[in-house]
Chimera marker file (.cmm) of the C-alpha trace (Angstrom):
<marker_set name="trace">
<marker id="1" x="58.686" y="24.451" z="-18.650" r="1" g="1" b="0" radius="0.5"/>
<marker id="2" x="55.076" y="24.824" z="-19.681" r="1" g="1" b="0" radius="0.5"/>
<marker id="3" x="52.226" y="23.434" z="-17.621" r="1" g="1" b="0" radius="0.5"/>
<marker id="4" x="51.240" y="20.963" z="-20.346" r="1" g="1" b="0" radius="0.5"/>
<marker id="5" x="54.818" y="19.661" z="-20.640" r="1" g="1" b="0" radius="0.5"/>
<marker id="6" x="55.103" y="19.281" z="-16.879" r="1" g="1" b="0" radius="0.5"/>
<marker id="7" x="51.794" y="17.401" z="-16.594" r="1" g="1" b="0" radius="0.5"/>
<marker id="8" x="52.675" y="15.117" z="-19.528" r="1" g="1" b="0" radius="0.5"/>
<marker id="9" x="56.060" y="14.333" z="-17.967" r="1" g="1" b="0" radius="0.5"/>
<marker id="10" x="54.542" y="13.552" z="-14.549" r="1" g="1" b="0" radius="0.5"/>
<marker id="11" x="51.802" y="11.412" z="-16.122" r="1" g="1" b="0" radius="0.5"/>
<marker id="12" x="54.322" y="9.535" z="-18.252" r="1" g="1" b="0" radius="0.5"/>
<marker id="13" x="56.638" y="8.821" z="-15.312" r="1" g="1" b="0" radius="0.5"/>
<marker id="14" x="53.749" y="7.790" z="-13.046" r="1" g="1" b="0" radius="0.5"/>
<marker id="15" x="52.425" y="5.392" z="-15.689" r="1" g="1" b="0" radius="0.5"/>
<marker id="16" x="55.787" y="3.588" z="-15.943" r="1" g="1" b="0" radius="0.5"/>
<marker id="17" x="55.943" y="1.750" z="-12.610" r="1" g="1" b="0" radius="0.5"/>
<marker id="18" x="59.536" y="0.547" z="-12.984" r="1" g="1" b="0" radius="0.5"/>
<marker id="19" x="60.787" y="3.971" z="-14.017" r="1" g="1" b="0" radius="0.5"/>
<marker id="20" x="58.759" y="5.605" z="-11.253" r="1" g="1" b="0" radius="0.5"/>
<marker id="21" x="60.256" y="3.210" z="-8.686" r="1" g="1" b="0" radius="0.5"/>
<marker id="22" x="63.767" y="3.770" z="-10.018" r="1" g="1" b="0" radius="0.5"/>
<marker id="23" x="63.476" y="7.576" z="-9.859" r="1" g="1" b="0" radius="0.5"/>
<marker id="24" x="61.924" y="7.350" z="-6.382" r="1" g="1" b="0" radius="0.5"/>
<marker id="25" x="64.784" y="5.148" z="-5.211" r="1" g="1" b="0" radius="0.5"/>
<marker id="26" x="67.461" y="7.478" z="-6.607" r="1" g="1" b="0" radius="0.5"/>
<marker id="27" x="65.612" y="10.528" z="-5.254" r="1" g="1" b="0" radius="0.5"/>
<marker id="28" x="65.702" y="9.081" z="-1.736" r="1" g="1" b="0" radius="0.5"/>
<marker id="29" x="68.908" y="7.019" z="-1.668" r="1" g="1" b="0" radius="0.5"/>
<marker id="30" x="71.518" y="9.200" z="-3.390" r="1" g="1" b="0" radius="0.5"/>
<marker id="31" x="71.255" y="12.176" z="-1.002" r="1" g="1" b="0" radius="0.5"/>
<marker id="32" x="71.897" y="9.684" z="1.813" r="1" g="1" b="0" radius="0.5"/>
<marker id="33" x="75.067" y="8.541" z="0.034" r="1" g="1" b="0" radius="0.5"/>
<marker id="34" x="76.289" y="12.155" z="-0.125" r="1" g="1" b="0" radius="0.5"/>
<marker id="35" x="75.221" y="12.790" z="3.487" r="1" g="1" b="0" radius="0.5"/>
<marker id="36" x="77.216" y="9.747" z="4.671" r="1" g="1" b="0" radius="0.5"/>
<marker id="37" x="80.239" y="10.468" z="2.470" r="1" g="1" b="0" radius="0.5"/>
<marker id="38" x="80.695" y="14.018" z="3.720" r="1" g="1" b="0" radius="0.5"/>
<marker id="39" x="81.658" y="13.124" z="7.329" r="1" g="1" b="0" radius="0.5"/>
<marker id="40" x="84.014" y="10.499" z="5.908" r="1" g="1" b="0" radius="0.5"/>
<marker id="41" x="85.650" y="13.168" z="3.746" r="1" g="1" b="0" radius="0.5"/>
<marker id="42" x="86.057" y="15.344" z="6.837" r="1" g="1" b="0" radius="0.5"/>
<marker id="43" x="87.656" y="12.520" z="8.829" r="1" g="1" b="0" radius="0.5"/>
<marker id="44" x="90.020" y="11.590" z="6.002" r="1" g="1" b="0" radius="0.5"/>
<marker id="45" x="91.041" y="15.241" z="5.566" r="1" g="1" b="0" radius="0.5"/>
<marker id="46" x="91.655" y="15.567" z="9.287" r="1" g="1" b="0" radius="0.5"/>
<marker id="47" x="93.779" y="12.393" z="9.349" r="1" g="1" b="0" radius="0.5"/>
<marker id="48" x="95.779" y="13.485" z="6.300" r="1" g="1" b="0" radius="0.5"/>
<marker id="49" x="96.086" y="17.223" z="6.944" r="1" g="1" b="0" radius="0.5"/>
<marker id="50" x="95.443" y="17.756" z="10.659" r="1" g="1" b="0" radius="0.5"/>
<marker id="51" x="93.914" y="21.041" z="11.777" r="1" g="1" b="0" radius="0.5"/>
<marker id="52" x="95.090" y="23.006" z="8.765" r="1" g="1" b="0" radius="0.5"/>
<marker id="53" x="93.401" y="25.649" z="6.643" r="1" g="1" b="0" radius="0.5"/>
<marker id="54" x="92.662" y="22.961" z="4.033" r="1" g="1" b="0" radius="0.5"/>
<marker id="55" x="90.822" y="20.888" z="6.653" r="1" g="1" b="0" radius="0.5"/>
<marker id="56" x="88.862" y="23.880" z="7.965" r="1" g="1" b="0" radius="0.5"/>
<marker id="57" x="87.783" y="24.849" z="4.448" r="1" g="1" b="0" radius="0.5"/>
<marker id="58" x="86.395" y="21.325" z="4.027" r="1" g="1" b="0" radius="0.5"/>
<marker id="59" x="83.969" y="22.181" z="6.808" r="1" g="1" b="0" radius="0.5"/>
<marker id="60" x="83.414" y="25.897" z="6.244" r="1" g="1" b="0" radius="0.5"/>
<marker id="61" x="82.783" y="25.983" z="2.464" r="1" g="1" b="0" radius="0.5"/>
<marker id="62" x="79.910" y="23.441" z="2.430" r="1" g="1" b="0" radius="0.5"/>
<marker id="63" x="78.430" y="25.028" z="5.569" r="1" g="1" b="0" radius="0.5"/>
<marker id="64" x="78.502" y="28.524" z="4.083" r="1" g="1" b="0" radius="0.5"/>
<marker id="65" x="77.055" y="27.152" z="0.827" r="1" g="1" b="0" radius="0.5"/>
<marker id="66" x="74.215" y="25.456" z="2.693" r="1" g="1" b="0" radius="0.5"/>
<marker id="67" x="73.445" y="28.576" z="4.728" r="1" g="1" b="0" radius="0.5"/>
<marker id="68" x="73.686" y="30.823" z="1.664" r="1" g="1" b="0" radius="0.5"/>
<marker id="69" x="71.295" y="28.651" z="-0.336" r="1" g="1" b="0" radius="0.5"/>
<marker id="70" x="68.908" y="28.514" z="2.623" r="1" g="1" b="0" radius="0.5"/>
<marker id="71" x="68.857" y="32.315" z="2.851" r="1" g="1" b="0" radius="0.5"/>
<marker id="72" x="68.454" y="32.713" z="-0.926" r="1" g="1" b="0" radius="0.5"/>
<marker id="73" x="65.511" y="30.302" z="-0.935" r="1" g="1" b="0" radius="0.5"/>
<marker id="74" x="63.804" y="32.235" z="1.867" r="1" g="1" b="0" radius="0.5"/>
<marker id="75" x="64.361" y="35.593" z="0.179" r="1" g="1" b="0" radius="0.5"/>
<marker id="76" x="63.404" y="34.547" z="-3.357" r="1" g="1" b="0" radius="0.5"/>
<marker id="77" x="60.627" y="32.196" z="-2.215" r="1" g="1" b="0" radius="0.5"/>
<marker id="78" x="59.904" y="30.902" z="-5.721" r="1" g="1" b="0" radius="0.5"/>
<marker id="79" x="57.029" y="28.406" z="-6.049" r="1" g="1" b="0" radius="0.5"/>
<marker id="80" x="57.701" y="24.795" z="-6.918" r="1" g="1" b="0" radius="0.5"/>
<marker id="81" x="56.469" y="23.313" z="-10.211" r="1" g="1" b="0" radius="0.5"/>
<marker id="82" x="53.591" y="21.422" z="-8.598" r="1" g="1" b="0" radius="0.5"/>
<marker id="83" x="52.458" y="24.654" z="-6.913" r="1" g="1" b="0" radius="0.5"/>
<marker id="84" x="52.779" y="26.839" z="-9.989" r="1" g="1" b="0" radius="0.5"/>
<marker id="85" x="50.939" y="24.338" z="-12.183" r="1" g="1" b="0" radius="0.5"/>
<marker id="86" x="48.448" y="23.349" z="-9.456" r="1" g="1" b="0" radius="0.5"/>
<marker id="87" x="49.030" y="19.629" z="-9.864" r="1" g="1" b="0" radius="0.5"/>
<marker id="88" x="50.990" y="16.811" z="-8.219" r="1" g="1" b="0" radius="0.5"/>
<marker id="89" x="54.677" y="16.028" z="-8.369" r="1" g="1" b="0" radius="0.5"/>
<marker id="90" x="56.003" y="12.540" z="-9.019" r="1" g="1" b="0" radius="0.5"/>
<marker id="91" x="57.160" y="12.286" z="-5.403" r="1" g="1" b="0" radius="0.5"/>
<marker id="92" x="54.475" y="13.438" z="-2.971" r="1" g="1" b="0" radius="0.5"/>
<marker id="93" x="55.626" y="16.740" z="-1.490" r="1" g="1" b="0" radius="0.5"/>
<marker id="94" x="53.828" y="19.258" z="0.685" r="1" g="1" b="0" radius="0.5"/>
<marker id="95" x="56.600" y="21.826" z="0.882" r="1" g="1" b="0" radius="0.5"/>
<marker id="96" x="55.602" y="25.256" z="-0.338" r="1" g="1" b="0" radius="0.5"/>
<marker id="97" x="57.842" y="27.642" z="-2.279" r="1" g="1" b="0" radius="0.5"/>
<marker id="98" x="61.592" y="27.915" z="-1.636" r="1" g="1" b="0" radius="0.5"/>
<marker id="99" x="62.319" y="26.157" z="-4.911" r="1" g="1" b="0" radius="0.5"/>
<marker id="100" x="65.166" y="28.383" z="-6.119" r="1" g="1" b="0" radius="0.5"/>
<marker id="101" x="67.988" y="27.377" z="-5.951" r="1" g="1" b="0" radius="0.5"/>
<marker id="102" x="67.999" y="23.621" z="-5.406" r="1" g="1" b="0" radius="0.5"/>
<marker id="103" x="69.606" y="22.862" z="-2.067" r="1" g="1" b="0" radius="0.5"/>
<marker id="104" x="70.249" y="19.229" z="-2.970" r="1" g="1" b="0" radius="0.5"/>
<marker id="105" x="72.068" y="20.223" z="-6.171" r="1" g="1" b="0" radius="0.5"/>
<marker id="106" x="74.193" y="22.894" z="-4.465" r="1" g="1" b="0" radius="0.5"/>
<marker id="107" x="75.162" y="20.646" z="-1.556" r="1" g="1" b="0" radius="0.5"/>
<marker id="108" x="75.817" y="17.607" z="-3.743" r="1" g="1" b="0" radius="0.5"/>
<marker id="109" x="78.208" y="19.539" z="-5.967" r="1" g="1" b="0" radius="0.5"/>
<marker id="110" x="80.030" y="21.444" z="-3.221" r="1" g="1" b="0" radius="0.5"/>
<marker id="111" x="80.569" y="18.214" z="-1.258" r="1" g="1" b="0" radius="0.5"/>
<marker id="112" x="81.895" y="16.552" z="-4.418" r="1" g="1" b="0" radius="0.5"/>
<marker id="113" x="84.294" y="19.487" z="-4.753" r="1" g="1" b="0" radius="0.5"/>
<marker id="114" x="85.566" y="18.894" z="-1.211" r="1" g="1" b="0" radius="0.5"/>
<marker id="115" x="86.487" y="15.361" z="-2.262" r="1" g="1" b="0" radius="0.5"/>
<marker id="116" x="88.467" y="16.576" z="-5.288" r="1" g="1" b="0" radius="0.5"/>
<marker id="117" x="91.670" y="17.151" z="-3.340" r="1" g="1" b="0" radius="0.5"/>
<marker id="118" x="91.480" y="13.709" z="-1.745" r="1" g="1" b="0" radius="0.5"/>
<marker id="119" x="90.921" y="11.302" z="-4.581" r="1" g="1" b="0" radius="0.5"/>
<marker id="120" x="89.956" y="11.717" z="-8.224" r="1" g="1" b="0" radius="0.5"/>
<marker id="121" x="87.805" y="8.562" z="-8.136" r="1" g="1" b="0" radius="0.5"/>
<marker id="122" x="85.844" y="9.692" z="-5.098" r="1" g="1" b="0" radius="0.5"/>
<marker id="123" x="85.416" y="13.114" z="-6.685" r="1" g="1" b="0" radius="0.5"/>
<marker id="124" x="84.235" y="11.533" z="-9.957" r="1" g="1" b="0" radius="0.5"/>
<marker id="125" x="81.764" y="9.276" z="-8.162" r="1" g="1" b="0" radius="0.5"/>
<marker id="126" x="80.349" y="12.141" z="-6.100" r="1" g="1" b="0" radius="0.5"/>
<marker id="127" x="80.066" y="14.471" z="-9.115" r="1" g="1" b="0" radius="0.5"/>
<marker id="128" x="78.138" y="11.746" z="-10.949" r="1" g="1" b="0" radius="0.5"/>
<marker id="129" x="75.902" y="11.197" z="-7.903" r="1" g="1" b="0" radius="0.5"/>
<marker id="130" x="75.344" y="14.964" z="-7.554" r="1" g="1" b="0" radius="0.5"/>
<marker id="131" x="74.392" y="15.160" z="-11.243" r="1" g="1" b="0" radius="0.5"/>
<marker id="132" x="71.891" y="12.316" z="-10.836" r="1" g="1" b="0" radius="0.5"/>
<marker id="133" x="70.471" y="13.943" z="-7.684" r="1" g="1" b="0" radius="0.5"/>
<marker id="134" x="69.977" y="17.146" z="-9.667" r="1" g="1" b="0" radius="0.5"/>
<marker id="135" x="68.178" y="15.272" z="-12.450" r="1" g="1" b="0" radius="0.5"/>
<marker id="136" x="65.920" y="13.412" z="-10.011" r="1" g="1" b="0" radius="0.5"/>
<marker id="137" x="64.789" y="16.750" z="-8.559" r="1" g="1" b="0" radius="0.5"/>
<marker id="138" x="63.595" y="17.774" z="-12.029" r="1" g="1" b="0" radius="0.5"/>
<marker id="139" x="62.037" y="14.403" z="-12.915" r="1" g="1" b="0" radius="0.5"/>
<marker id="140" x="60.332" y="14.214" z="-9.523" r="1" g="1" b="0" radius="0.5"/>
<marker id="141" x="58.691" y="17.519" z="-10.326" r="1" g="1" b="0" radius="0.5"/>
<marker id="142" x="59.905" y="19.321" z="-7.212" r="1" g="1" b="0" radius="0.5"/>
<marker id="143" x="62.240" y="21.766" z="-9.016" r="1" g="1" b="0" radius="0.5"/>
<marker id="144" x="62.375" y="23.596" z="-12.295" r="1" g="1" b="0" radius="0.5"/>
<marker id="145" x="65.477" y="23.151" z="-14.451" r="1" g="1" b="0" radius="0.5"/>
<marker id="146" x="66.631" y="26.686" z="-13.585" r="1" g="1" b="0" radius="0.5"/>
<marker id="147" x="66.422" y="25.853" z="-9.844" r="1" g="1" b="0" radius="0.5"/>
<marker id="148" x="68.705" y="22.884" z="-10.311" r="1" g="1" b="0" radius="0.5"/>
<marker id="149" x="71.117" y="24.689" z="-12.646" r="1" g="1" b="0" radius="0.5"/>
<marker id="150" x="71.451" y="27.510" z="-10.120" r="1" g="1" b="0" radius="0.5"/>
<marker id="151" x="72.187" y="24.977" z="-7.365" r="1" g="1" b="0" radius="0.5"/>
<marker id="152" x="74.778" y="23.225" z="-9.528" r="1" g="1" b="0" radius="0.5"/>
<marker id="153" x="76.481" y="26.534" z="-10.362" r="1" g="1" b="0" radius="0.5"/>
<marker id="154" x="76.513" y="27.644" z="-6.741" r="1" g="1" b="0" radius="0.5"/>
<marker id="155" x="78.005" y="24.330" z="-5.576" r="1" g="1" b="0" radius="0.5"/>
<marker id="156" x="80.663" y="24.281" z="-8.291" r="1" g="1" b="0" radius="0.5"/>
<marker id="157" x="81.550" y="27.970" z="-7.881" r="1" g="1" b="0" radius="0.5"/>
<marker id="158" x="81.790" y="27.831" z="-4.098" r="1" g="1" b="0" radius="0.5"/>
<marker id="159" x="83.911" y="24.707" z="-4.285" r="1" g="1" b="0" radius="0.5"/>
<marker id="160" x="86.152" y="26.030" z="-7.061" r="1" g="1" b="0" radius="0.5"/>
<marker id="161" x="86.680" y="29.510" z="-5.657" r="1" g="1" b="0" radius="0.5"/>
<marker id="162" x="87.138" y="28.712" z="-1.989" r="1" g="1" b="0" radius="0.5"/>
<marker id="163" x="88.754" y="25.286" z="-2.154" r="1" g="1" b="0" radius="0.5"/>
<marker id="164" x="91.073" y="25.655" z="-5.149" r="1" g="1" b="0" radius="0.5"/>
<marker id="165" x="91.819" y="29.312" z="-5.820" r="1" g="1" b="0" radius="0.5"/>
<link id1="1" id2="2" r="1" g="1" b="0" radius="0.2"/>
<link id1="2" id2="3" r="1" g="1" b="0" radius="0.2"/>
<link id1="3" id2="4" r="1" g="1" b="0" radius="0.2"/>
<link id1="4" id2="5" r="1" g="1" b="0" radius="0.2"/>
<link id1="5" id2="6" r="1" g="1" b="0" radius="0.2"/>
<link id1="6" id2="7" r="1" g="1" b="0" radius="0.2"/>
<link id1="7" id2="8" r="1" g="1" b="0" radius="0.2"/>
<link id1="8" id2="9" r="1" g="1" b="0" radius="0.2"/>
<link id1="9" id2="10" r="1" g="1" b="0" radius="0.2"/>
<link id1="10" id2="11" r="1" g="1" b="0" radius="0.2"/>
<link id1="11" id2="12" r="1" g="1" b="0" radius="0.2"/>
<link id1="12" id2="13" r="1" g="1" b="0" radius="0.2"/>
<link id1="13" id2="14" r="1" g="1" b="0" radius="0.2"/>
<link id1="14" id2="15" r="1" g="1" b="0" radius="0.2"/>
<link id1="15" id2="16" r="1" g="1" b="0" radius="0.2"/>
<link id1="16" id2="17" r="1" g="1" b="0" radius="0.2"/>
<link id1="17" id2="18" r="1" g="1" b="0" radius="0.2"/>
<link id1="18" id2="19" r="1" g="1" b="0" radius="0.2"/>
<link id1="19" id2="20" r="1" g="1" b="0" radius="0.2"/>
<link id1="20" id2="21" r="1" g="1" b="0" radius="0.2"/>
<link id1="21" id2="22" r="1" g="1" b="0" radius="0.2"/>
<link id1="22" id2="23" r="1" g="1" b="0" radius="0.2"/>
<link id1="23" id2="24" r="1" g="1" b="0" radius="0.2"/>
<link id1="24" id2="25" r="1" g="1" b="0" radius="0.2"/>
<link id1="25" id2="26" r="1" g="1" b="0" radius="0.2"/>
<link id1="26" id2="27" r="1" g="1" b="0" radius="0.2"/>
<link id1="27" id2="28" r="1" g="1" b="0" radius="0.2"/>
<link id1="28" id2="29" r="1" g="1" b="0" radius="0.2"/>
<link id1="29" id2="30" r="1" g="1" b="0" radius="0.2"/>
<link id1="30" id2="31" r="1" g="1" b="0" radius="0.2"/>
<link id1="31" id2="32" r="1" g="1" b="0" radius="0.2"/>
<link id1="32" id2="33" r="1" g="1" b="0" radius="0.2"/>
<link id1="33" id2="34" r="1" g="1" b="0" radius="0.2"/>
<link id1="34" id2="35" r="1" g="1" b="0" radius="0.2"/>
<link id1="35" id2="36" r="1" g="1" b="0" radius="0.2"/>
<link id1="36" id2="37" r="1" g="1" b="0" radius="0.2"/>
<link id1="37" id2="38" r="1" g="1" b="0" radius="0.2"/>
<link id1="38" id2="39" r="1" g="1" b="0" radius="0.2"/>
<link id1="39" id2="40" r="1" g="1" b="0" radius="0.2"/>
<link id1="40" id2="41" r="1" g="1" b="0" radius="0.2"/>
<link id1="41" id2="42" r="1" g="1" b="0" radius="0.2"/>
<link id1="42" id2="43" r="1" g="1" b="0" radius="0.2"/>
<link id1="43" id2="44" r="1" g="1" b="0" radius="0.2"/>
<link id1="44" id2="45" r="1" g="1" b="0" radius="0.2"/>
<link id1="45" id2="46" r="1" g="1" b="0" radius="0.2"/>
<link id1="46" id2="47" r="1" g="1" b="0" radius="0.2"/>
<link id1="47" id2="48" r="1" g="1" b="0" radius="0.2"/>
<link id1="48" id2="49" r="1" g="1" b="0" radius="0.2"/>
<link id1="49" id2="50" r="1" g="1" b="0" radius="0.2"/>
<link id1="50" id2="51" r="1" g="1" b="0" radius="0.2"/>
<link id1="51" id2="52" r="1" g="1" b="0" radius="0.2"/>
<link id1="52" id2="53" r="1" g="1" b="0" radius="0.2"/>
<link id1="53" id2="54" r="1" g="1" b="0" radius="0.2"/>
<link id1="54" id2="55" r="1" g="1" b="0" radius="0.2"/>
<link id1="55" id2="56" r="1" g="1" b="0" radius="0.2"/>
<link id1="56" id2="57" r="1" g="1" b="0" radius="0.2"/>
<link id1="57" id2="58" r="1" g="1" b="0" radius="0.2"/>
<link id1="58" id2="59" r="1" g="1" b="0" radius="0.2"/>
<link id1="59" id2="60" r="1" g="1" b="0" radius="0.2"/>
<link id1="60" id2="61" r="1" g="1" b="0" radius="0.2"/>
<link id1="61" id2="62" r="1" g="1" b="0" radius="0.2"/>
<link id1="62" id2="63" r="1" g="1" b="0" radius="0.2"/>
<link id1="63" id2="64" r="1" g="1" b="0" radius="0.2"/>
<link id1="64" id2="65" r="1" g="1" b="0" radius="0.2"/>
<link id1="65" id2="66" r="1" g="1" b="0" radius="0.2"/>
<link id1="66" id2="67" r="1" g="1" b="0" radius="0.2"/>
<link id1="67" id2="68" r="1" g="1" b="0" radius="0.2"/>
<link id1="68" id2="69" r="1" g="1" b="0" radius="0.2"/>
<link id1="69" id2="70" r="1" g="1" b="0" radius="0.2"/>
<link id1="70" id2="71" r="1" g="1" b="0" radius="0.2"/>
<link id1="71" id2="72" r="1" g="1" b="0" radius="0.2"/>
<link id1="72" id2="73" r="1" g="1" b="0" radius="0.2"/>
<link id1="73" id2="74" r="1" g="1" b="0" radius="0.2"/>
<link id1="74" id2="75" r="1" g="1" b="0" radius="0.2"/>
<link id1="75" id2="76" r="1" g="1" b="0" radius="0.2"/>
<link id1="76" id2="77" r="1" g="1" b="0" radius="0.2"/>
<link id1="77" id2="78" r="1" g="1" b="0" radius="0.2"/>
<link id1="78" id2="79" r="1" g="1" b="0" radius="0.2"/>
<link id1="79" id2="80" r="1" g="1" b="0" radius="0.2"/>
<link id1="80" id2="81" r="1" g="1" b="0" radius="0.2"/>
<link id1="81" id2="82" r="1" g="1" b="0" radius="0.2"/>
<link id1="82" id2="83" r="1" g="1" b="0" radius="0.2"/>
<link id1="83" id2="84" r="1" g="1" b="0" radius="0.2"/>
<link id1="84" id2="85" r="1" g="1" b="0" radius="0.2"/>
<link id1="85" id2="86" r="1" g="1" b="0" radius="0.2"/>
<link id1="86" id2="87" r="1" g="1" b="0" radius="0.2"/>
<link id1="87" id2="88" r="1" g="1" b="0" radius="0.2"/>
<link id1="88" id2="89" r="1" g="1" b="0" radius="0.2"/>
<link id1="89" id2="90" r="1" g="1" b="0" radius="0.2"/>
<link id1="90" id2="91" r="1" g="1" b="0" radius="0.2"/>
<link id1="91" id2="92" r="1" g="1" b="0" radius="0.2"/>
<link id1="92" id2="93" r="1" g="1" b="0" radius="0.2"/>
<link id1="93" id2="94" r="1" g="1" b="0" radius="0.2"/>
<link id1="94" id2="95" r="1" g="1" b="0" radius="0.2"/>
<link id1="95" id2="96" r="1" g="1" b="0" radius="0.2"/>
<link id1="96" id2="97" r="1" g="1" b="0" radius="0.2"/>
<link id1="97" id2="98" r="1" g="1" b="0" radius="0.2"/>
<link id1="98" id2="99" r="1" g="1" b="0" radius="0.2"/>
<link id1="99" id2="100" r="1" g="1" b="0" radius="0.2"/>
<link id1="100" id2="101" r="1" g="1" b="0" radius="0.2"/>
<link id1="101" id2="102" r="1" g="1" b="0" radius="0.2"/>
<link id1="102" id2="103" r="1" g="1" b="0" radius="0.2"/>
<link id1="103" id2="104" r="1" g="1" b="0" radius="0.2"/>
<link id1="104" id2="105" r="1" g="1" b="0" radius="0.2"/>
<link id1="105" id2="106" r="1" g="1" b="0" radius="0.2"/>
<link id1="106" id2="107" r="1" g="1" b="0" radius="0.2"/>
<link id1="107" id2="108" r="1" g="1" b="0" radius="0.2"/>
<link id1="108" id2="109" r="1" g="1" b="0" radius="0.2"/>
<link id1="109" id2="110" r="1" g="1" b="0" radius="0.2"/>
<link id1="110" id2="111" r="1" g="1" b="0" radius="0.2"/>
<link id1="111" id2="112" r="1" g="1" b="0" radius="0.2"/>
<link id1="112" id2="113" r="1" g="1" b="0" radius="0.2"/>
<link id1="113" id2="114" r="1" g="1" b="0" radius="0.2"/>
<link id1="114" id2="115" r="1" g="1" b="0" radius="0.2"/>
<link id1="115" id2="116" r="1" g="1" b="0" radius="0.2"/>
<link id1="116" id2="117" r="1" g="1" b="0" radius="0.2"/>
<link id1="117" id2="118" r="1" g="1" b="0" radius="0.2"/>
<link id1="118" id2="119" r="1" g="1" b="0" radius="0.2"/>
<link id1="119" id2="120" r="1" g="1" b="0" radius="0.2"/>
<link id1="120" id2="121" r="1" g="1" b="0" radius="0.2"/>
<link id1="121" id2="122" r="1" g="1" b="0" radius="0.2"/>
<link id1="122" id2="123" r="1" g="1" b="0" radius="0.2"/>
<link id1="123" id2="124" r="1" g="1" b="0" radius="0.2"/>
<link id1="124" id2="125" r="1" g="1" b="0" radius="0.2"/>
<link id1="125" id2="126" r="1" g="1" b="0" radius="0.2"/>
<link id1="126" id2="127" r="1" g="1" b="0" radius="0.2"/>
<link id1="127" id2="128" r="1" g="1" b="0" radius="0.2"/>
<link id1="128" id2="129" r="1" g="1" b="0" radius="0.2"/>
<link id1="129" id2="130" r="1" g="1" b="0" radius="0.2"/>
<link id1="130" id2="131" r="1" g="1" b="0" radius="0.2"/>
<link id1="131" id2="132" r="1" g="1" b="0" radius="0.2"/>
<link id1="132" id2="133" r="1" g="1" b="0" radius="0.2"/>
<link id1="133" id2="134" r="1" g="1" b="0" radius="0.2"/>
<link id1="134" id2="135" r="1" g="1" b="0" radius="0.2"/>
<link id1="135" id2="136" r="1" g="1" b="0" radius="0.2"/>
<link id1="136" id2="137" r="1" g="1" b="0" radius="0.2"/>
<link id1="137" id2="138" r="1" g="1" b="0" radius="0.2"/>
<link id1="138" id2="139" r="1" g="1" b="0" radius="0.2"/>
<link id1="139" id2="140" r="1" g="1" b="0" radius="0.2"/>
<link id1="140" id2="141" r="1" g="1" b="0" radius="0.2"/>
<link id1="141" id2="142" r="1" g="1" b="0" radius="0.2"/>
<link id1="142" id2="143" r="1" g="1" b="0" radius="0.2"/>
<link id1="143" id2="144" r="1" g="1" b="0" radius="0.2"/>
<link id1="144" id2="145" r="1" g="1" b="0" radius="0.2"/>
<link id1="145" id2="146" r="1" g="1" b="0" radius="0.2"/>
<link id1="146" id2="147" r="1" g="1" b="0" radius="0.2"/>
<link id1="147" id2="148" r="1" g="1" b="0" radius="0.2"/>
<link id1="148" id2="149" r="1" g="1" b="0" radius="0.2"/>
<link id1="149" id2="150" r="1" g="1" b="0" radius="0.2"/>
<link id1="150" id2="151" r="1" g="1" b="0" radius="0.2"/>
<link id1="151" id2="152" r="1" g="1" b="0" radius="0.2"/>
<link id1="152" id2="153" r="1" g="1" b="0" radius="0.2"/>
<link id1="153" id2="154" r="1" g="1" b="0" radius="0.2"/>
<link id1="154" id2="155" r="1" g="1" b="0" radius="0.2"/>
<link id1="155" id2="156" r="1" g="1" b="0" radius="0.2"/>
<link id1="156" id2="157" r="1" g="1" b="0" radius="0.2"/>
<link id1="157" id2="158" r="1" g="1" b="0" radius="0.2"/>
<link id1="158" id2="159" r="1" g="1" b="0" radius="0.2"/>
<link id1="159" id2="160" r="1" g="1" b="0" radius="0.2"/>
<link id1="160" id2="161" r="1" g="1" b="0" radius="0.2"/>
<link id1="161" id2="162" r="1" g="1" b="0" radius="0.2"/>
<link id1="162" id2="163" r="1" g="1" b="0" radius="0.2"/>
<link id1="163" id2="164" r="1" g="1" b="0" radius="0.2"/>
<link id1="164" id2="165" r="1" g="1" b="0" radius="0.2"/>
</marker_set>
């Protein structure tokens, strides 16, 4: 994304109060939905499967994904759009660097993958929520598209490889 495109997008979204409020709401609320759903997925898996390998993977795969993304962000230390373009994001942020990959995207998608073996409707809802979370990170101006795409790929790959293969 070019600086001019980024600034035009942020200005446009800031000038549309309803749209700004809607994106702000989704940006804040949807990660909470995923955060609350994950312990419920763990409890349901434990009740259905007991202390099996399937249950343990429900805990281990998202944890390893989260830790892996954290380490990658520290090592790569890529600036965020508002830093690179020396302007403001839609959502006020002070965090510096560590933009690549998007942690919210990776975690949202890997948690959705953990729900896949439980219920197709829960999986579908969480994949949709994870997709919207990823989009809000771009529209809020806190991640580049490549940051979010990398997070999505990491979440989907970790979930697919370690939960289903």
